[in-house]
N, C-alpha and C positions, 0 to 999 in steps of 0.2 A: 633702159625702160622708162626712166624718169623723163629724159629728153623726148622720147617718142610720145609719151602721154602729153607732154606740154605742146608739142607740135600738132597733135591731133585735136587739141582743145584751146585754140587761141582766145576764146572768150573767157577763159580762166587765167588768172595771173599766177605764174609759177616763179618763185624766187629761190635760187640756189645760194646758200650761205655756207662757205667753207668754214670748218672749225679750225681755228688757229689760236696760238697763244695771244695774239693781238686782240681777239674778240672773245676771250674767255668770259668776260663779264656778261656778254649777250647770252652765251650758253648757260651761265648760271642763272640769269634773270628769267630765261625761258624754261628753266628746270629740265634741260635736256639730259637724259641719262643714257640714251642709246643713240648711236650714230650708224646709219642715217635715220633721222626722225622726220616725219612729215606732219605739218600742221594744216588743218583746213579751217579757214576763216570765212565768216559770212559778214557782209558789210554792216548789217544792223545788229548782229549777235556777237561779233568778235570770234574768238577761238571756240570752235565747236568740236573739233577732233584733234587728238595727238596720237599718231600711230607710228610704229616701227616701219621702216621702208627697206630693210635688208632683203636680199633676194628671197629668203625663205618666208618673208612676210608680205612680199609684193602683191600677191593675189588678194590678200585681205585689204591692203591699202587701196588697190584699184577698185575693189567692190564697194568700199565705203565712198570713195571719190565719185563713182558713177551713181551711187544712191543719192548723193546730194545733187549732182548735175541733172538727174532725172526727176527730181522733186519728190523723192520717197522718204526723206528725213524731215522731221518737223522740229524746229527749234524756234521758240518764241512766235509761233504762228506764221512764219515766213514761208512763202512758196519758192522753193529753190529752183524752179524752172526759170525764174526771172531774178537777176542779181539784186534788184531793189525790193523784192518781196511782193511784187504785184502779180496777179494772175490775169494777164490781158490776152491770153491765147498765144503768146510768143513762146516758142520752144527752142531749146538749144540743140 
């Protein structure tokens, strides 16, 4: 489901970070308590959402993802229809 969502939205950057003993410090720094976890970042606002991505939570994650992609969430006055926060008529 994750890979399919990434293929459908090449305008968004998707990064898959495996959880291993070698990167335990990263998991601790990001305060990840559930695996898999999804973070949604905005270029100007940083981390705006942290959500569980397990199969039972997938629909919730996808709904939140689409709300940002369609410009329905407001963080810091940014227009999410444009990754730089401008509303110049460009739509994803």
